[in-house]
C-alpha positions as MATLAB code, in Angstrom:
seq = 'MDLKPEEHPKGSFVLVMIFFVVFLALYLLNWKFLSEIWIVG';
ca = [
      -6.478   15.471   -9.435;
      -7.452   13.813   -6.181;
      -4.633   11.932   -4.488;
      -5.269    9.468   -1.740;
      -3.856   10.733    1.574;
      -1.369    7.859    1.800;
       0.135    8.573   -1.635;
       1.162   12.186   -1.032;
       3.731   11.775    1.797;
       5.549    9.024   -0.119;
       6.403   11.375   -3.002;
       7.455   14.107   -0.601;
       9.625   11.642    1.276;
      11.345   10.574   -1.952;
      12.053   14.222   -2.835;
      13.462   14.879    0.625;
      15.672   11.792    0.429;
      16.997   12.774   -3.019;
      17.726   16.293   -1.755;
      19.443   14.900    1.342;
      21.625   12.499   -0.682;
      22.674   15.252   -3.111;
      23.406   17.635   -0.228;
      25.458   14.988    1.579;
      27.430   14.147   -1.587;
      28.250   17.815   -2.214;
      29.174   18.294    1.451;
      31.594   15.344    1.433;
      33.088   16.356   -1.935;
      33.687   19.882   -0.643;
      35.436   18.527    2.451;
      37.634   16.288    0.270;
      38.463   19.202   -2.050;
      39.206   21.517    0.884;
      41.433   18.939    2.605;
      43.518   18.540   -0.572;
      44.042   22.298   -0.971;
      44.292   23.421    2.630;
      46.760   21.132    4.347;
      46.556   21.408    8.123;
      49.392   19.993   10.166;
];
């Protein structure tokens, strides 16, 4: 299974972007959930 050098980073980049989007979504949802439960001020 020989991949051309230019094909490999593209797949890795897609995986990193998917991971980043999921992490960001969970981070924002947790902040929203925390702000509803823990009212400051």
